[in-house]
C-alpha positions, 0 to 999 in steps of 0.5 A: 500500500502506498502511504505517500498521499501528498505530492511534495515534488508538485508542491516544490515545483510550484514554490520554484515557479513562484520564486522564479516569477518573483525573480529571486535566487534560492540564496535570497529566498533562503535568507528571507526564510532564515533557512539554508539554500540546501533546504530550499533546493530540497523543498523545490525538488520534493525531497524535504517535506515542508511543514504547514508553518513553513508553507504558510511563511512561503505563501506569505512571502509570495503573496499567495495562499497556502491553497495555491501551493497545495491545490491538487497535490493530494493523491486521494483528491479526485482533482489530483494534478488537474490544475497542472494538466490544465496549465500544460494544456493551455500552453499547446497550440490547436494542433497539439491539443488535437494530438493530445486528445487523440493520444488520450483516447488511444491510451484509454481504449488500449487500457480498457483491453488490459 
């Protein structure tokens, strides 16, 4: 049984995205949170599991809510990865979207045979 219910890698990717959007280095970010650069790197790669208090500080630093960092990150949530998929989908042109839909249909058809 897989007990890992939170996708910390996804949370870390979101934190990194906010940091880059704010044009801040890991060093400066670590300094602002009073942690080491190594810790920031581990959070962003999903290696370290960030606790709620630290997550609240990160959200406050970026001016977002904790929900923005946690949304769809629980594998038990029926919307798991939904916002990530939608964000990726929005980056595709019309032809690429059609190809993706075809691939998903083919995958689902193939999956139902096994």
